[in-house]
ROZA-619783 format. One record per atom (N, C-alpha, C): x, y, z; residue in three letters. Coordinates in steps of 0.02 Angstrom, whole numbers, padded with zeros to 5 digits, always signed. Layout:
XYZala ...
***
This chain:
+00354-00899-00813met +00376-00835-00788met +00405-00844-00718met +00462-00813-00706ala +00497-00824-00643ala +00463-00787-00586ala +00459-00820-00529val +00436-00788-00468val +00484-00808-00413val +00502-00761-00371lys +00551-00775-00318lys +00514-00783-00252lys +00527-00838-00218phe +00502-00850-00151phe +00558-00838-00102phe +00544-00800-00049ala +00594-00789+00004ala +00610-00855+00037ala +00672-00862+00058ala +00695-00926+00087ala +00667-00938+00157ala +00651-00884+00193asn +00633-00891+00264asn +00565-00860+00279asn +00525-00895+00319asp +00463-00867+00344asp +00478-00815+00398asp +00429-00773+00413leu +00439-00721+00463leu +00383-00721+00515leu +00401-00713+00577ala +00353-00705+00631ala +00331-00632+00635ala +00268-00621+00653val +00241-00553+00660val +00238-00535+00734val +00277-00485+00753tyr +00279-00464+00823tyr +00226-00410+00837tyr +00213-00368+00788gly +00164-00315+00798gly +00147-00282+00732gly +00087-00255+00726ile +00065-00221+00665ile +00016-00167+00684ile +00018-00111+00648ala -00027-00054+00662ala -00038-00014+00599ala -00093+00024+00598his -00107+00067+00540his -00133+00134+00565his -00129+00184+00522gln -00152+00251+00540gln -00180+00285+00478gln -00239+00315+00485leu -00270+00352+00431leu -00277+00425+00453leu -00254+00472+00412pro -00252+00542+00434pro -00320+00577+00431pro -00331+00620+00480asn -00388+00666+00479asn -00455+00630+00472asn -00507+00669+00460glu -00575+00641+00454glu -00585+00612+00384glu -00628+00563+00380arg -00644+00534+00315arg -00678+00585+00270arg -00657+00588+00207val -00685+00635+00158val -00728+00595+00109val -00793+00609+00107asp -00837+00573+00061asp -00836+00607-00008asp -00868+00575-00056asn -00866+00601-00124asn -00900+00669-00130asn -00954+00679-00093ala -00989+00743-00097ala -00943+00800-00078ala -00905+00792-00024his -00859+00843-00001his -00802+00852-00052his -00776+00797-00077leu -00721+00800-00124leu -00742+00837-00188leu -00800+00820-00214leu -00823+00849-00277leu -00844+00922-00268leu -00871+00939-00210ala -00889+01009-00197ala -00827+01053-00196ala -00773+01030-00167ala -00711+01068-00167ala -00685+01078-00238ala -00690+01026-00279leu -00667+01031-00348leu -00710+01079-00388leu -00775+01077-00378ala -00821+01122-00414ala -00807+01194-00397ala -00792+01207-00333glu -00779+01276-00312glu -00717+01304-00345glu -00665+01263-00353lys -00602+01287-00381lys -00599+01282-00457lys -00631+01230-00486cys -00621+01216-00557cys -00685+01215-00598cys -00742+01224-00566gly -00804+01227-00603gly -00843+01162-00601gly -00908+01169-00618arg -00953+01112-00614arg -00937+01058-00666arg -00911+01078-00724phe -00896+01028-00775phe -00844+00979-00750phe -00791+01004-00719ala -00739+00961-00692ala -00767+00915-00639ala -00811+00942-00596ala -00840+00902-00543ala -00886+00848-00571ala -00924+00864-00623arg -00968+00813-00653arg -00926+00757-00684arg -00871+00775-00716lys -00827+00725-00746lys -00797+00680-00693lys -00775+00712-00637ala -00747+00673-00582ala -00799+00627-00551ala -00861+00651-00547lys -00915+00610-00519lys -00926+00548-00561lys -00922+00554-00626ser -00930+00497-00670ser -00875+00446-00658ser -00814+00470-00646ile -00758+00425-00633ile -00768+00388-00568ile -00796+00421-00517thr -00807+00388-00453thr -00854+00329-00460thr -00903+00334-00504lys -00950+00279-00513lys -00914+00218-00542lys -00868+00230-00588his -00831+00174-00618his -00783+00143-00567his -00754+00184-00525leu -00704+00160-00477leu -00736+00129-00415leu -00795+00151-00397gly -00828+00122-00338gly -00798+00145-00272gly -00763+00200-00272ile -00733+00226-00211ile -00778+00282-00184ile -00799+00275-00121glu -00848+00321-00093glu -00818+00372-00045glu -00759+00357-00018ser -00727+00403+00029ser -00654+00385+00036ser -00617+00428+00071arg -00546+00418+00083arg -00523+00466+00137arg -00462+00455+00163his -00431+00502+00210his -00375+00539+00174his -00369+00604+00187leu -00321+00645+00150leu -00277+00686+00198leu -00215+00697+00177val -00171+00742+00215val -00172+00813+00186val -00205+00824+00131arg -00206+00890+00100arg -00266+00931+00124arg -00261+00995+00115asp -00314+01042+00132asp -00355+01055+00068asp -00419+01038+00069leu -00460+01046+00009leu -00485+01117-00001leu -00470+01162+00046thr -00493+01231+00037thr -00444+01273-00004thr -00386+01244-00020thr -00335+01279-00060thr -00319+01238-00122thr -00295+01273-00173ala -00280+01239-00237ala -00224+01188-00228ala -00173+01206-00191thr -00119+01159-00175thr -00107+01161-00100thr -00076+01109-00074ser -00071+01103-00002ser -00011+01061+00017ser +00019+01076+00074ser +00069+01032+00103ser +00035+00975+00139ser +00073+00923+00154ala +00045+00866+00190ala +00040+00880+00264ala -00020+00870+00292asn -00031+00879+00363asn -00081+00827+00388asn -00057+00776+00424pro +00011+00765+00448pro +00058+00745+00391pro +00122+00754+00403ser +00172+00734+00353ser +00180+00658+00353ser +00214+00632+00303ser +00226+00560+00300ser +00269+00537+00358ser +00312+00581+00383ile +00354+00563+00440ile +00312+00559+00504ile +00266+00606+00512glu +00223+00604+00571glu +00178+00543+00570glu +00151+00526+00512leu +00110+00466+00506leu +00151+00404+00521leu +00212+00402+00493ser +00255+00343+00502ser +00274+00334+00575ser +00288+00389+00609lys +00306+00385+00680lys +00247+00356+00720lys +00187+00379+00704gln +00128+00354+00741gln +00121+00279+00733gln +00127+00254+00671val +00113+00183+00661val +00169+00139+00687val +00232+00160+00680ile +00286+00118+00704ile +00287+00118+00780ile +00269+00174+00811ser +00265+00176+00884ser +00212+00128+00910ser +00154+00126+00874gln +00100+00081+00894gln +00121+00008+00884gln +00153-00006+00827ala +00174-00075+00813ala +00226-00099+00863ala +00273-00055+00880leu +00323-00073+00930leu +00291-00085+00998leu +00241-00045+01015ala +00206-00054+01079ala +00170-00122+01080ala +00138-00140+01023his +00105-00206+01020his +00156-00262+01029his +00217-00251+01004ala +00269-00302+01008ala +00307-00300+01074ala +00290-00251+01117asp +00325-00240+01180asp +00400-00230+01167asp +00414-00186+01119met +00483-00171+01099met +00492-00095+01094met +00554-00075+01087thr +00572-00006+01072thr +00613-00005+01008thr +00624+00054+00982ala +00664+00059+00920ala +00734+00030+00929ala +00760+00033+00990ala +00827+00007+01003ala +00831-00068+00994ala +00774-00102+00994asp +00774-00175+00986asp +00779-00196+00913asp +00772-00149+00867leu +00770-00165+00796leu +00840-00177+00767leu +00843-00225+00721asp +00905-00236+00684asp +00908-00191+00623asp +00850-00176+00593tyr +00849-00135+00532tyr +00781-00101+00527tyr +00780-00043+00495leu +00720-00005+00481leu +00711-00001+00405leu +00657-00029+00380leu +00641-00028+00308leu +00579+00014+00297leu +00581+00059+00248thr +00522+00098+00230thr +00511+00093+00155thr +00449+00103+00135his +00434+00105+00063his +00377+00153+00049his +00384+00192-00004thr +00335+00242-00023thr +00351+00267-00093thr +00301+00295-00127cys +00315+00330-00190cys +00300+00405-00183cys +00283+00427-00122thr +00270+00498-00109thr +00311+00520-00048thr +00377+00522-00055pro +00421+00534+00003pro +00417+00605+00030pro +00436+00611+00093his +00440+00676+00126his +00490+00721+00089his +00548+00693+00073thr +00598+00725+00030thr +00628+00669-00013thr +00653+00687-00071gln +00685+00636-00113gln +00745+00607-00077gln +00788+00650-00051val +00842+00630-00006val +00848+00684+00047val +00861+00667+00109pro +00864+00599+00136pro +00796+00564+00128pro +00797+00497+00130pro +00734+00460+00123pro +00692+00465+00187pro +00630+00445+00181asn +00586+00444+00241asn +00619+00406+00298asn +00654+00352+00282ala +00685+00312+00334ala +00733+00353+00377ala +00768+00400+00346ala +00816+00441+00384ala +00779+00489+00431ala +00726+00521+00405trp +00686+00567+00447trp +00653+00528+00504trp +00629+00468+00488leu +00595+00427+00539leu +00645+00405+00592leu +00705+00386+00572ala +00757+00367+00620ala +00770+00425+00668ala +00770+00486+00642asp +00782+00545+00684asp +00728+00551+00738asp +00665+00549+00718val +00611+00561+00767val +00603+00503+00815val +00628+00444+00796leu +00625+00386+00841leu +00687+00381+00885leu +00737+00423+00872ala +00802+00417+00904ala +00831+00347+00893ala +00822+00323+00832tyr +00846+00257+00812tyr +00915+00264+00781tyr +00963+00227+00805his +01032+00235+00784his +01057+00178+00740his +01013+00133+00721gly +01033+00077+00679gly +01028+00092+00605gly +01042+00042+00563pro +01040+00052+00490pro +00968+00056+00464pro +00960+00089+00408tyr +00894+00095+00377tyr +00900+00091+00301tyr +00844+00079+00269leu +00842+00072+00196leu +00772+00091+00173leu +00769+00127+00117glu +00704+00145+00089glu +00697+00121+00018glu +00639+00094+00002leu +00622+00075-00067leu +00575+00128-00095leu +00593+00155-00154arg +00548+00201-00187arg +00502+00160-00232arg +00448+00136-00203gln +00405+00089-00237gln +00334+00098-00215gln +00288+00078-00258ala +00217+00086-00244ala +00187+00022-00215ala +00139-00008-00249cys +00094-00056-00218cys +00124-00123-00199cys +00184-00141-00224thr +00216-00202-00201thr +00279-00187-00161thr +00285-00127-00135gly +00341-00112-00091gly +00343-00158-00031gly +00284-00179-00007phe +00281-00225+00050phe +00315-00291+00034phe +00307-00316-00028ala +00333-00381-00046ala +00409-00379-00053ala +00436-00326-00082asn +00508-00319-00086asn +00538-00310-00016asn +00505-00272+00026ser +00529-00263+00095ser +00532-00329+00132ser +00482-00372+00121leu +00482-00437+00154leu +00536-00483+00127leu +00551-00477+00062gln +00607-00516+00035gln +00672-00496+00070gln +00681-00431+00080ile +00742-00407+00113ile +00743-00428+00187ile +00686-00419+00221ala +00682-00437+00291ala +00694-00512+00301ala +00669-00553+00255ser +00680-00624+00260ser +00754-00641+00258ser +00791-00607+00214ala +00863-00620+00210ala +00899-00595+00272ala +00880-00536+00297phe +00912-00509+00357phe +00900-00555+00417phe +00838-00579+00424cys +00820-00617+00483cys +00849-00688+00482cys +00879-00707+00427ala +00914-00772+00425ala +00980-00770+00461ala +01005-00710+00474thr +01072-00703+00504thr +01071-00673+00573thr +01013-00650+00597thr +01010-00619+00663thr +00943-00633+00695thr +00940-00640+00760pro +00876-00651+00795pro +00837-00586+00805pro +00866-00529+00789lys +00833-00466+00803lys +00780-00450+00751lys +00728-00414+00769pro +00673-00399+00723pro +00689-00341+00675pro +00648-00337+00623val +00652-00286+00572val +00585-00249+00569val +00587-00184+00564ala +00525-00144+00557ala +00516-00125+00485ala +00454-00131+00460ile +00436-00111+00392ile +00380-00060+00397ile +00388-00003+00363val +00337+00050+00363val +00320+00067+00292val +00256+00063+00275gly +00231+00085+00210gly +00186+00146+00220gly +00197+00198+00181val +00160+00260+00190val +00149+00295+00123val +00092+00326+00116glu +00079+00368+00057glu +00043+00432+00078glu +00066+00488+00050thr +00034+00554+00060thr +00026+00587-00008thr +00000+00549-00056gly -00001+00572-00125gly -00055+00623-00142gly -00101+00637-00096ser -00155+00685-00112ser -00128+00755-00125ser -00068+00770-00102val -00040+00838-00114val -00017+00846-00185val -00012+00792-00224tyr +00009+00797-00294tyr -00051+00813-00338tyr -00088+00864-00321phe -00146+00884-00360phe -00157+00959-00351phe -00161+00993-00407asp -00173+01065-00408asp -00244+01077-00433asp -00286+01105-00390met -00355+01118-00409met -00358+01181-00452met -00333+01173-00513ser -00335+01227-00562ser -00352+01198-00630ser -00385+01236-00672lys -00405+01212-00738lys -00345+01196-00782lys -00289+01230-00769glu -00228+01218-00808glu -00197+01150-00792glu -00208+01125-00732phe -00177+01063-00711phe -00219+01001-00726phe -00283+01006-00715ile -00323+00945-00717ile -00338+00922-00788ile -00339+00856-00796asp -00363+00821-00855asp -00392+00756-00829asp -00411+00712-00874thr -00443+00649-00852thr -00397+00609-00806thr -00332+00605-00825glu -00285+00568-00783glu -00282+00596-00712glu -00280+00661-00707gln -00274+00692-00641gln -00339+00685-00601gln -00395+00685-00634leu -00459+00674-00599leu -00463+00603-00572leu -00437+00555-00610val -00434+00486-00585val -00394+00484-00520val -00336+00517-00520asn -00294+00520-00461asn -00332+00552-00402asn -00366+00606-00416tyr -00401+00645-00365tyr -00454+00603-00329tyr -00492+00564-00366val -00547+00526-00335val -00527+00455-00314val -00472+00430-00341gln -00454+00360-00328gln -00411+00351-00266gln -00363+00396-00256met -00311+00384-00207met -00331+00408-00137met -00302+00375-00087gly -00309+00397-00018gly -00241+00399+00014gly -00237+00427+00074asp -00175+00431+00112asp -00178+00387+00173asp -00121+00362+00195gly -00119+00321+00255gly -00051+00290+00265gly -00044+00254+00320ala +00020+00222+00337ala +00007+00160+00379ala +00055+00115+00378ala +00052+00056+00421ala +00123+00031+00433ala +00132-00003+00489ala +00197-00030+00507ala +00189-00102+00531ala +00239-00143+00516cys +00239-00213+00538cys +00309-00229+00564cys +00311-00259+00623ile +00374-00282+00653ile +00379-00357+00642ile +00430-00378+00606val +00438-00450+00591val +00506-00474+00616val +00511-00540+00624gly +00574-00570+00646gly +00577-00642+00626gly +00632-00675+00640pro +00640-00745+00620pro +00592-00790+00658pro +00568-00841+00624gln +00526-00890+00657gln +00569-00935+00701gln +00547-00946+00762ala +00585-00988+00808ala +00537-01026+00853ala +00562-01079+00883thr +00519-01121+00925thr +00492-01084+00985thr +00529-01034+01010asp +00507-00999+01069asp +00458-00942+01054asp +00442-00930+00990asn +00390-00881+00975asn +00336-00912+00931asn +00321-00975+00944ser +00272-01011+00904ser +00201-00984+00914ser +00191-00943+00965asn +00125-00913+00976asn +00114-00850+00934asn +00164-00832+00892leu +00160-00773+00851leu +00131-00791+00782leu +00095-00743+00753ala +00071-00752+00684ala +00130-00758+00637ala +00118-00786+00578leu +00172-00802+00532leu +00157-00777+00462leu +00210-00753+00428leu +00207-00738+00357leu +00248-00790+00320leu +00216-00829+00278ser +00251-00881+00241ser +00241-00871+00166ser +00278-00910+00126asp +00270-00910+00053asp +00273-00840+00024asp +00322-00801+00048ile +00331-00732+00026ile +00358-00732-00045ile +00322-00702-00092tyr +00341-00707-00162tyr +00341-00639-00197tyr +00378-00636-00252leu +00381-00575-00292leu +00398-00593-00364leu +00364-00563-00411gly +00378-00572-00482gly +00360-00510-00521gly +00380-00508-00584gln +00364-00451-00626gln +00358-00473-00698gln +00314-00438-00735val +00304-00452-00806val +00304-00386-00844val +00348-00340-00824gly +00348-00274-00852gly +00395-00262-00910gly +00433-00313-00930his +00482-00303-00982his +00451-00276-01046his +00478-00220-01069asp +00459-00190-01133asp +00386-00167-01135asp +00358-00152-01076lys +00289-00127-01073lys +00290-00055-01045lys +00246-00014-01071gln +00240+00053-01045gln +00209+00053-00976gln +00233+00096-00930pro +00204+00097-00862pro +00129+00111-00863pro +00094+00077-00819gly +00023+00092-00812gly +00011+00150-00765gly +00063+00168-00727phe +00056+00219-00676phe +00126+00244-00659phe +00136+00309-00658tyr +00202+00335-00638tyr +00196+00407-00613tyr +00246+00426-00575leu +00251+00494-00549leu +00311+00527-00582leu +00301+00584-00614asp +00355+00616-00650asp +00396+00661-00603asp +00434+00707-00632ser +00479+00753-00597ser +00540+00719-00567ser +00563+00667-00600gly +00630+00643-00588gly +00679+00686-00627gly +00742+00665-00631ser +00792+00705-00665ser +00776+00712-00740ser +00732+00668-00765asn +00713+00672-00835asn +00663+00728-00848asn +00632+00755-00796asp +00577+00803-00805asp +00588+00872-00776asp +00640+00882-00737val +00646+00945-00700val +00650+01006-00745val +00673+00996-00807gly +00678+01053-00852gly +00612+01083-00872gly +00558+01047-00861glu +00492+01072-00881glu +00462+01120-00830glu +00492+01123-00769lys +00471+01171-00718lys +00396+01169-00704lys +00371+01110-00692arg +00300+01104-00676arg +00292+01060-00614arg +00232+01064-00586met +00217+01025-00527met +00219+00951-00543met +00248+00911-00498ala +00249+00839-00507ala +00177+00813-00511ala +00167+00763-00553arg +00100+00736-00560arg +00102+00661-00574arg +00051+00626-00550phe +00043+00556-00565phe +00011+00549-00634phe +00032+00497-00670his +00002+00482-00735his -00027+00413-00734his -00088+00406-00760his -00122+00341-00763his -00133+00323-00837his -00108+00265-00857asn -00123+00237-00922asn -00177+00185-00911asn -00239+00209-00909thr -00294+00166-00888thr -00305+00107-00936thr -00292+00119-01001ala -00300+00064-01049ala -00249+00009-01035ala -00187+00028-01020ala -00135-00022-01006ala -00150-00059-00942ala -00174-00024-00891val -00190-00056-00828val -00248-00105-00837val -00297-00085-00876arg -00354-00129-00889arg -00332-00193-00925arg -00284-00185-00970ala -00261-00243-01009ala -00216-00289-00968ala -00176-00261-00922gln -00126-00300-00887gln -00144-00316-00814gln -00188-00276-00785gly -00199-00280-00712gly -00222-00348-00687gly -00272-00377-00719ser -00299-00440-00694ser -00247-00496-00697ser -00202-00492-00746gln -00150-00544-00752gln -00107-00547-00690gln -00095-00490-00658leu -00053-00489-00599leu -00083-00529-00542leu -00148-00524-00533phe -00181-00564-00482phe -00180-00639-00501phe -00189-00653-00564glu -00186-00723-00587glu -00118-00753-00573glu -00065-00714-00587leu +00003-00739-00575leu +00017-00749-00501leu -00009-00703-00460gly -00001-00711-00388gly -00035-00773-00362gly -00097-00786-00387trp -00132-00845-00365trp -00097-00908-00389trp -00070-00907-00450gln -00032-00964-00476gln +00030-00977-00432gln +00062-00923-00408ala +00120-00931-00365ala +00102-00969-00302ala +00045-00951-00271leu +00023-00986-00210leu +00001-01057-00225leu -00031-01067-00282gln -00051-01135-00300gln +00010-01180-00309gln +00065-01150-00334ser +00126-01190-00345ser +00155-01215-00279ser +00133-01184-00224arg +00155-01206-00158arg +00105-01254-00125arg +00054-01273-00163gly +00007-01323-00139gly -00057-01295-00109gly -00068-01229-00112tyr -00128-01200-00082tyr -00188-01204-00129tyr -00248-01209-00098gln -00311-01207-00133gln -00355-01154-00100gln -00407-01134-00135leu -00450-01080-00109leu -00479-01096-00040leu -00496-01159-00029asp -00527-01178+00034asp -00479-01172+00093asp -00415-01162+00080asp -00366-01154+00134asp -00372-01086+00168asp -00405-01038+00135phe -00402-00969+00158phe -00470-00944+00183phe -00467-00912+00241ala -00527-00879+00268ala -00542-00816+00228ala -00490-00781+00206tyr -00498-00720+00167tyr -00444-00716+00113tyr -00461-00680+00059ile -00413-00660+00008ile -00405-00585+00014ile -00343-00563+00020leu -00329-00492+00027leu -00289-00468-00035leu -00324-00439-00083pro -00290-00414-00143pro -00270-00341-00135pro -00225-00318-00179his -00216-00245-00182his -00281-00216-00209his -00301-00159-00182gln -00367-00131-00198gln -00360-00063-00231gln -00365-00062-00297ala -00362+00000-00335ala -00432+00029-00347ala -00484-00011-00333asn -00552+00014-00342asn -00598-00018-00291asn -00658+00009-00285gly -00705-00015-00235gly -00748-00073-00257gly -00735-00098-00318his -00773-00156-00343his -00733-00220-00338his -00674-00218-00307ile -00629-00275-00309ile -00660-00338-00279ile -00701-00331-00228asp -00730-00391-00197asp -00776-00428-00245asp -00821-00393-00278ser -00868-00426-00323ser -00832-00452-00385ser -00784-00413-00411leu -00748-00433-00472leu -00706-00495-00460leu -00668-00496-00405met -00624-00553-00391met -00664-00614-00370met -00717-00603-00331ala -00759-00659-00310ala -00789-00695-00370ala -00809-00657-00420lys -00838-00687-00480lys -00785-00729-00516lys -00724-00704-00521glu -00671-00740-00554glu -00652-00804-00517glu -00651-00800-00451leu -00630-00858-00411leu -00687-00905-00394leu -00749-00883-00404gly -00806-00924-00388gly -00818-00932-00313gly -00806-00878-00275ile -00817-00880-00203ile -00861-00821-00182ile -00880-00819-00119glu -00923-00765-00093glu -00883-00700-00089glu -00913-00644-00108pro -00879-00579-00104pro -00856-00563-00033pro -00890-00590+00018gln -00872-00576+00087gln -00802-00602+00105gln -00776-00648+00066arg -00709-00675+00079arg -00654-00632+00048arg -00672-00581+00009ile -00624-00537-00022ile -00622-00472+00018ile -00563-00454+00043ile -00556-00391+00081ile -00560-00332+00033ile -00606-00286+00047asn -00615-00226+00006asn -00618-00165+00052asn -00560-00135+00064asp -00557-00073+00103asp -00557-00012+00058asp -00543-00022-00007ala -00537+00035-00052ala -00603+00073-00058ala -00658+00040-00049lys -00723+00073-00055lys -00728+00133-00009lys -00697+00127+00050his -00701+00182+00099his -00634+00217+00112his -00578+00186+00089leu -00512+00216+00101leu -00476+00237+00038leu -00502+00218-00021gly -00467+00233-00083gly -00408+00186-00093gly -00372+00198-00146asn -00311+00159-00160asn -00254+00190-00119asn -00226+00152-00073leu -00175+00177-00028leu -00104+00161-00052leu -00097+00138-00114gly -00031+00129-00143gly +00014+00085-00101gly +00072+00112-00083ser +00122+00073-00047ser +00100+00053+00022ser +00050+00087+00050ala +00025+00070+00117ala -00034+00022+00115ala -00060+00007+00056ala -00125-00027+00051ala -00127-00096+00084ala -00080-00139+00067ile -00082-00207+00094ile -00073-00207+00170ile -00024-00168+00194trp -00012-00166+00267trp -00073-00138+00304trp -00104-00085+00277val -00163-00056+00311val -00219-00107+00314val -00233-00141+00259ser -00288-00189+00258ser -00273-00249+00303ser -00210-00272+00303leu -00194-00328+00347leu -00201-00308+00420leu -00177-00249+00437ser -00183-00225+00506ser -00256-00219+00527ser -00297-00190+00483arg -00368-00183+00498arg -00401-00251+00508arg -00383-00299+00467leu -00413-00366+00473leu -00391-00399+00538leu -00326-00395+00554ile -00301-00427+00615ile -00334-00397+00677ile -00340-00330+00678his -00368-00297+00736his -00445-00296+00738his -00476-00322+00684ser -00550-00322+00682ser -00581-00377+00726ser -00541-00427+00743gly -00568-00483+00781gly -00603-00536+00739gly -00602-00529+00673lys -00636-00577+00629lys -00598-00643+00622lys -00532-00641+00634leu -00492-00701+00625leu -00488-00743+00688leu -00486-00808+00680thr -00475-00853+00735thr -00409-00890+00725thr -00381-00917+00778ser -00317-00951+00774ser -00319-01007+00722ser -00269-01007+00678gly -00266-01057+00624gly -00291-01031+00558gly -00327-00975+00558asp -00350-00946+00494asp -00291-00924+00451asp -00300-00933+00386lys -00249-00910+00338lys -00279-00857+00293lys -00238-00809+00273val -00258-00755+00227val -00209-00756+00169val -00235-00759+00107ala -00193-00755+00047ala -00187-00682+00026ala -00126-00657+00025val -00114-00588+00005val -00090-00587-00067val -00126-00550-00110leu -00112-00545-00181leu -00098-00472-00199leu -00036-00452-00195gly -00018-00384-00211gly -00007-00375-00286gly -00022-00316-00311ala -00014-00301-00382ala +00005-00228-00390ala +00052-00214-00433glu +00076-00146-00445glu +00079-00132-00519glu +00044-00078-00541ala +00038-00063-00612ala +00095-00021-00640ala +00142+00001-00598thr +00195+00043-00625thr +00231+00008-00682thr +00263-00048-00667lys +00293-00090-00718lys +00273-00163-00706lys +00212-00172-00681tyr +00179-00237-00679tyr +00216-00288-00636tyr +00216-00274-00571leu +00243-00320-00522leu +00186-00355-00484leu +00199-00413-00460tyr +00151-00448-00417tyr +00190-00479-00359tyr +00160-00479-00301gly +00194-00506-00242gly +00145-00516-00186gly +00164-00556-00138gly +00120-00569-00082gly +00148-00620-00034gly +00103-00650+00005phe +00123-00700+00055phe +00060-00733+00083phe +00070-00780+00125val +00015-00811+00163val +00022-00790+00236val -00031-00762+00263tyr -00033-00743+00333tyr -00067-00798+00374tyr -00033-00822+00427his -00059-00874+00471his -00075-00842+00538his -00139-00840+00557his -00159-00805+00618his -00150-00849+00679his -00130-00818+00733lys -00124-00853+00799lys -00163-00814+00851lys 
***
């Protein structure tokens, strides 16, 4: 199976993450559901939480109303994280060569988030948005790697999700798929400023072995958001759909393929201080540790307390790890991204400085 490795490594100038509002635990989440939809719906959702292992998350929606706008909006979240990342890099938006964003829950379909973000940053350069979920980071890095081969200027990448608003707390809307979405997903954003590797910035952390592959040919999506041009005639609220059986059958393969990609570059488990997988559930550390034969403490598991952050997940977890102080110079982190929409896998190796 083909996997594409980016031609150029990237230096990390700055990284930041942002989680909206106060953390919402399961008790609060389920109480809000019971009030609007009844105890039966809440009991069913509670059963799902046990299987998923997610105990809390941050949300942009208001749980006191059946439907809600995003507060803060994805643009406000994105501005916060990119401003922090630029500050860490001692840069301004004017220093950027390109602005890349990725999300599957955009502020508006068009203009893209990147356009709104350019406005609030007073950024006058080019921008590009990927409408992608959990491996948006990997595609963005493929693009950034190509851009940075031709210019010394840095590229900003922002991943954000505000998907909690795609839920109507009404008996007419909810079913098992929607309850999975309600208890599984979280909201958040992160930004990373990257640039070409050069001898004069050897003190900067590095992203190497950037890879991307897919095995989705002729397979039904494991996860998708409707209300594209194919659905507008139905005049209903946009909703996420989960094909849990398909994800269960295909999901683990994506991590296996990602690990094979890194092994093909000569890496072994002992090379890494941590493994950072995409986290769709709160059991990922114990499940992956068992498969790899390593200690669960070496597997990053933020989903237990943050939920599945979709397009923002890898960047948020990497930012949290970098800023936690757990890494020492020379440590490597294997990033194993996986996306169930049409079964993509992607990642990189992070080298800490």
